[in-house]
C-alpha positions, -999 to +999 in steps of 0.1 A: +478-038-576+499-065-591+532-053-604+550-075-630+584-063-639+617-081-642+640-095-668+610-108-688+601-072-695+630-068-717+628-097-737+590-100-750+584-131-728+559-140-701+582-172-687+618-174-691+642-203-686+668-185-664+694-180-693+684-147-705+716-125-704+716-100-675+729-072-695+694-072-712+678-058-679+684-020-684+656+001-676+659+037-681+644+045-648+622+028-621+592+050-616+583+033-582+566+067-571+545+066-600+536+029-596+523+035-561+509+071-568+485+053-594+477+024-568+467+052-543+446+070-568+428+039-577+418+035-541+439+003-536+452-005-502+481-025-512+506-036-539+518-068-549+555-068-564+572-094-581+606-101-563+615-132-584+598-150-609+602-185-623+633-172-644+652-167-609+661-131-616+660-110-583+648-074-582+664-068-547+700-066-540+707-103-529+738-120-516+723-153-527+729-151-565+746-133-595+712-133-611+699-101-597+699-064-602+732-063-584+750-073-616+727-056-641+733-024-660+706-007-636+715-017-600+684-001-584+669-022-556+634-023-570+620-034-536+636-006-517+620+019-541+586+003-541+588+002-502+596+039-500+568+049-522+544+026-501+554+045-472+550+079-487+513+072-501+503+051-471+501+019-493+508-016-477+536-037-494+531-072-505+556-095-524+555-122-548+582-149-548+585-179-574+593-213-555+601-224-590+636-211-602+649-221-634+682-205-630+694-216-594+719-246-598+710-260-565+672-263-576+670-300-578+685-306-546+654-302-522+674-296-490+699-271-505+672-251-524+650-249-492+679-233-476+686-210-504+649-199-505+651-193-467+681-170-472+662-150-498+629-149-481+648-136-446+665-110-469+631-099-481+613-102-448+636-092-421+624-056-417+649-037-441+617-032-465+592-025-435+560-043-432+551-069-455+513-079-453+513-105-480+536-131-495+525-149-528+541-182-534+540-193-572+553-223-593+547-249-567+532-271-596+568-279-606+575-302-576+552-324-556+538-301-525+558-325-501+591-313-518+587-277-510+584-278-469+556-252-470+551-256-433+587-245-428+585-215-452+553-205-436+568-207-401+597-186-411+575-162-427+557-156-397+586-155-375+599-127-395+564-109-406+538-123-378+509-105-398+519-115-434+492-133-452+508-163-470+496-186-497+508-208-525+492-205-559+468-233-569+462-237-532+432-261-533+431-297-547+428-334-542+459-347-559+491-332-576+490-335-613+486-314-642+454-330-653+439-324-619+450-287-618+434-282-652+401-300-641+394-281-607+389-244-613+380-222-583+343-218-595+339-254-587+354-254-553+331-269-528+333-266-489+357-293-472+381-298-503+416-305-491+444-278-489+471-288-514+497-264-500+493-266-460+494-240-442+478-214-460+460-181-452+437-177-483+434-193-517+450-184-549+446-196-586+453-168-610+436-154-631+403-175-621+373-162-601+353-181-575+315-189-577+289-166-567+285-188-536+322-191-527+327-216-499+354-205-473+360-237-453+386-263-466+402-292-449+435-304-438+438-339-415+402-336-408+402-301-396+383-274-413+401-240-421+387-205-431+404-194-465+391-163-485+400-162-523+423-136-542+413-131-577+434-116-603+426-092-634+452-084-662+443-052-673+456-059-710+435-088-723+433-108-690+466-123-703+497-101-701+515-102-670+548-085-683+549-057-707+559-065-743+563-046-775+527-055-786+512-046-752+496-013-764+478-032-792+463-058-767+427-048-756+421-034-721+395-048-700+366-026-694+363-004-663+328-020-658+344-055-658+370-044-631+342-028-611+319-056-613+344-081-603+353-058-574+319-057-563+315-095-566+346-102-547+344-077-518+307-089-513+320-124-506+349-110-483+373-118-509+401-096-526+407-083-561+443-077-574+446-058-607+480-063-628+495-031-644+529-038-657+557-013-662+574-011-695+609-011-705+613+026-692+601+015-658+567+032-662+532+021-663+511+026-695+490+059-693+458+043-709+464+013-681+463+040-654+433+058-671+413+027-672+421+019-637+410+053-625+376+051-645+370+017-625+378+038-594+353+066-603+325+038-610+330+026-576+334+058-558+368+049-543+393+073-564+415+094-545+437+125-555+473+132-550+497+162-558 
């Protein structure tokens, strides 16, 4: 389960520029127990929680910035609450972290911003939230791949969480340009294509799907590496990451669509993630959860919880 929740939830937007007033982030509650219970009942093995989107707003009590829950009307450390619920229901915890940060003042200074990211990632991965099984980096397209020091970030992640699978979105590709990104979709991947962000443990490009004969071997400096693919479904309209006031009027994808994609991806030794966005009250939509459970029933993986 992908869980997109943050300051964007309260301003009817998918991507914001880091200037939204922090006073606007004010959920009436954080129903982390409900989110994870829903994932458990849907037969899911782990969740992927947004910790920082492109706007730079942090959902944990960080010492690195004033743009976080620490300084908002609701100071709940969302990562802490999700980690507690994951432990309760036996669900693994994965985290999403945007490389692109439209709020942080040192962002354009690559060396200073790298140190800034390392401090934030150390907070997220040093064990205070328990085991982290996956780290999804996003927003890499805003700078050339060489600017991020992906190898350094990868080493830091695995020094803190040795078994954490790590990748950067839009993982595969020949060159870095918006034109090449739009031209080369996952369904067109071929064996031996170059890894744009190296090292990586798997491939990402949301919300696209691989071909039926998905190749797994990709190249860096003449060597081939095995990289499975992680695909994403947005349960509302394949398009809504964050909740917005029009959310409930956007069509749900069908339970059959979810089940069919699950069957395709797991048969390929790939992974399916379904995004279910909490609302301004910190709760997931009941129709979203119902649709998720319908798909779980089709697949015979539904579980029951008190």
